[in-house]
C-alpha positions as CSV (number, residue, x, y, z in Angstrom):
1,M,2.0,-19.3,25.1
2,T,2.3,-23.2,24.9
3,Q,6.0,-23.5,25.8
4,A,9.2,-21.6,26.8
5,F,11.5,-20.1,24.1
6,A,14.6,-22.0,23.5
7,P,18.0,-20.5,24.9
8,L,20.2,-19.1,22.1
9,K,23.8,-19.8,21.8
10,R,25.0,-18.3,18.4
11,N,26.0,-14.6,17.5
12,R,23.5,-12.0,16.4
13,L,21.3,-12.8,19.3
14,S,18.7,-10.2,18.6
15,D,18.2,-11.7,15.0
16,Q,17.8,-15.0,16.6
17,V,15.2,-13.7,19.1
18,S,13.3,-12.1,16.2
19,T,13.4,-15.4,14.2
20,Q,11.9,-17.4,17.1
21,I,9.1,-14.8,17.6
22,Q,8.3,-14.8,13.9
23,A,8.2,-18.6,13.8
24,R,5.7,-18.6,16.6
25,I,3.6,-16.0,14.7
26,A,3.8,-18.1,11.4
27,A,2.8,-21.2,13.4
28,G,-0.3,-19.5,14.8
29,E,0.8,-19.8,18.4
30,L,1.0,-15.9,18.5
31,R,-1.8,-14.0,17.1
32,S,-2.7,-10.5,16.5
33,G,-3.3,-8.7,19.9
34,D,-1.5,-11.3,22.0
35,K,0.8,-9.6,24.6
36,L,4.4,-11.0,24.8
37,P,6.0,-11.4,28.3
38,P,8.0,-8.5,29.7
39,E,11.5,-8.0,28.5
40,R,13.1,-9.4,31.6
41,E,11.0,-12.7,31.2
42,L,11.8,-12.9,27.5
43,A,15.6,-12.3,28.2
44,E,15.6,-15.2,30.8
45,S,13.7,-17.4,28.5
46,F,16.0,-16.8,25.5
47,G,19.1,-16.8,27.7
48,V,20.1,-13.3,26.3
49,S,20.5,-9.8,27.7
50,R,17.5,-7.4,27.8
51,G,19.3,-5.3,25.3
52,A,19.2,-8.0,22.7
53,V,15.5,-8.6,23.4
54,R,14.9,-4.9,23.1
55,E,16.7,-4.7,19.8
56,A,14.7,-7.6,18.4
57,L,11.4,-6.0,19.5
58,R,12.3,-2.8,17.8
59,S,13.3,-4.6,14.7
60,L,10.0,-6.4,14.6
61,E,8.1,-3.2,15.3
62,R,9.6,-1.8,12.1
63,T,8.2,-4.6,10.2
64,G,4.7,-4.2,11.7
65,L,4.7,-7.6,13.3
66,I,5.1,-6.1,16.8
67,S,3.4,-3.1,18.5
68,L,5.3,-1.5,21.3
69,Q,3.0,0.4,23.7
70,A,3.9,2.6,26.6
71,G,2.1,3.0,29.9
72,A,1.0,0.9,32.8
73,H,-0.9,-1.5,30.4
74,G,1.7,-1.3,27.7
75,G,4.3,-3.7,26.5
76,A,5.0,-5.7,23.2
77,F,1.9,-6.9,21.4
78,I,1.6,-8.9,18.3
79,G,0.6,-6.4,15.5
80,Q,-1.7,-6.6,12.6
81,G,1.0,-5.9,9.9
82,D,1.4,-2.7,8.0
83,P,0.7,-2.8,4.3
84,G,2.0,0.6,4.0
85,L,5.5,-0.7,4.3
86,I,5.3,-2.2,0.9
87,G,4.5,1.2,-0.5
88,D,7.4,2.7,1.5
89,S,9.8,0.2,-0.1
90,F,8.4,1.0,-3.6
91,R,8.8,4.7,-3.0
92,N,12.4,4.3,-1.7
93,L,13.3,2.3,-4.9
94,Y,11.7,5.0,-7.1
95,Q,13.4,7.9,-5.2
96,L,16.8,6.2,-5.5
97,G,16.2,5.8,-9.2
98,S,15.9,2.0,-9.3
99,V,12.4,2.3,-10.6
100,S,11.5,4.3,-13.7
101,L,8.3,5.9,-14.9
102,D,8.2,3.4,-17.7
103,A,8.3,0.5,-15.4
104,L,5.7,1.9,-13.1
105,T,3.3,2.5,-15.9
106,E,4.0,-1.1,-17.2
107,A,3.3,-2.5,-13.8
108,R,0.1,-0.4,-13.6
109,L,-1.2,-1.7,-16.9
110,W,-0.7,-5.3,-15.8
111,L,-2.2,-4.9,-12.4
112,E,-5.1,-2.7,-13.4
113,T,-6.1,-4.9,-16.3
114,T,-6.5,-7.9,-13.9
115,I,-8.2,-5.7,-11.2
116,T,-10.7,-4.2,-13.8
117,R,-11.7,-7.6,-15.0
118,I,-12.3,-8.9,-11.4
119,A,-14.1,-5.7,-10.4
120,C,-16.4,-6.1,-13.4
121,A,-17.4,-9.4,-12.0
122,R,-17.4,-8.6,-8.2
123,A,-18.2,-4.9,-7.8
124,T,-21.3,-4.2,-5.8
125,D,-23.6,-1.2,-6.1
126,K,-21.8,0.3,-3.1
127,D,-18.5,0.0,-4.9
128,L,-19.8,1.6,-8.0
129,A,-21.3,4.4,-5.9
130,A,-18.1,5.0,-4.1
131,L,-16.2,5.2,-7.4
132,T,-18.8,7.6,-8.8
133,A,-18.6,9.8,-5.8
134,N,-14.8,9.9,-6.1
135,V,-15.1,11.2,-9.7
136,D,-17.7,13.8,-8.6
137,E,-15.3,15.1,-5.9
138,A,-12.4,15.3,-8.4
139,E,-14.6,17.4,-10.7
140,R,-15.6,19.6,-7.8
141,L,-11.9,20.2,-7.0
142,L,-11.1,20.9,-10.6
143,L,-13.8,23.6,-10.7
144,A,-12.5,25.0,-7.4
145,K,-9.0,25.0,-9.0
146,R,-7.6,22.8,-6.2
147,Y,-5.4,21.0,-8.6
148,D,-3.0,19.4,-6.0
149,D,-6.0,18.2,-3.9
150,K,-7.4,16.6,-7.0
151,I,-4.3,14.4,-7.3
152,D,-5.1,12.6,-4.1
153,I,-8.7,11.9,-5.2
154,H,-7.5,10.5,-8.5
155,V,-5.0,8.3,-6.7
156,E,-7.8,7.0,-4.4
157,F,-10.0,6.1,-7.4
158,H,-7.5,3.3,-8.1
159,N,-7.6,2.1,-4.5
160,L,-11.4,2.1,-4.6
161,L,-11.2,0.0,-7.7
162,A,-9.0,-2.4,-6.1
163,R,-11.3,-2.8,-3.1
164,A,-14.0,-3.5,-5.6
165,T,-12.3,-6.9,-6.3
166,H,-12.8,-7.8,-2.5
167,N,-9.4,-9.3,-2.5
168,A,-7.0,-8.1,0.2
169,V,-3.9,-8.9,-1.7
170,M,-4.9,-6.8,-4.8
171,V,-5.8,-3.9,-2.4
172,M,-2.3,-4.1,-0.9
173,L,-0.6,-4.3,-4.2
174,M,-2.6,-1.4,-5.6
175,G,-2.0,0.7,-2.6
176,A,1.7,0.2,-2.7
177,L,1.9,1.1,-6.4
178,M,-0.3,4.2,-5.9
179,D,1.7,5.4,-3.0
180,V,4.6,5.8,-5.4
181,M,2.4,7.4,-8.1
182,R,1.0,9.9,-5.6
183,D,4.5,11.1,-4.9
184,F,5.2,11.3,-8.6
185,A,2.0,13.1,-9.5
186,H,2.5,15.6,-6.9
187,A,6.1,16.3,-8.1
188,A,4.7,16.7,-11.6
189,G,1.9,19.0,-10.4
190,G,-1.9,18.6,-10.6
191,E,-3.3,18.7,-14.2
192,R,-5.7,21.7,-14.9
193,H,-8.0,20.0,-17.4
194,D,-10.8,17.4,-17.2
195,L,-9.2,14.6,-19.4
196,T,-8.9,12.1,-16.5
197,I,-12.4,13.0,-15.2
198,K,-13.9,12.3,-18.6
199,A,-11.9,9.1,-19.0
200,R,-13.1,8.1,-15.4
201,R,-16.7,8.5,-16.5
202,R,-16.4,6.6,-19.7
203,F,-14.7,3.8,-17.6
204,L,-17.5,3.7,-15.0
205,A,-20.1,3.3,-17.7
206,K,-18.4,0.2,-19.0
207,L,-17.6,-1.1,-15.5
208,G,-21.3,-0.7,-14.6
209,A,-22.3,-2.5,-17.7
210,R,-20.1,-5.3,-16.7
211,D,-18.3,-5.0,-20.1
212,A,-14.8,-6.2,-18.9
213,D,-13.1,-5.9,-22.4
214,A,-14.4,-2.3,-22.9
215,A,-13.5,-1.4,-19.3
216,V,-10.0,-2.7,-19.8
217,A,-9.6,-1.0,-23.1
218,E,-10.7,2.4,-21.6
219,M,-8.4,2.0,-18.5
220,T,-5.5,1.0,-20.9
221,E,-6.0,4.0,-23.1
222,H,-6.2,6.3,-20.1
223,L,-2.9,5.0,-18.5
224,E,-1.0,5.1,-21.7
225,S,-2.2,8.8,-22.4
226,L,-1.5,9.8,-18.8
227,H,2.1,8.3,-19.2
228,V,2.7,10.6,-22.2
229,R,1.5,13.6,-20.3
230,Y,3.6,12.8,-17.2
231,R,6.6,12.3,-19.3
232,D,6.2,15.5,-21.3
233,R,5.6,17.5,-18.1
234,M,8.7,16.1,-16.4
235,K,10.8,16.9,-19.4
236,A,9.5,20.5,-19.3
237,R,10.5,21.0,-15.6
238,P,13.5,23.2,-15.2
239,Q,16.7,21.3,-14.5
240,R,18.4,22.0,-11.1
């Protein structure tokens, strides 16, 4: 580190410790993998108790900015971030009733339209092969009547499609959205027909042909149809 942390004088000292550490990370002075000084040294540098430092580090650990490791070679390390936290936030909002199925589907249509167009331009042969293998696996699980396992494979298809954009932000956004959809799909139960698999194969044919308009139309039709099926199945579930 290039300089000592400045002593703190205001209330909520743990928050102030977190703020200074985050500022160093944002400035590039602390990078992923860097080890912070021991708690005692940090407390002296900040002019606060070790308890305030410990609370700050635990708070930063929950955000993924800090990784706390035990053992002789452990300590507080600058983390790599945790994109899964976005999905956790979305999931909490959905479970609390703040996000509806209609809103989820609308967001998926917007996001997947953009992702499909980018993937049409950027997908490599390896990306297309991974998507095809995913559909083959879903079909195998359907034939084996492993309907709930098939849900996770269907969800992964969308994550693979996002990776075909070769844009990390798109991958994170899709991953967060699909974390919520995975929970919803498992609650609704796995479908026992091949409608999604057939739609996937039609979509891949258009994606492989680099026909963005046709691929978007196929994805849109599938998501709208899936929305209706989800809604009907949830209505049919017995009320507690």
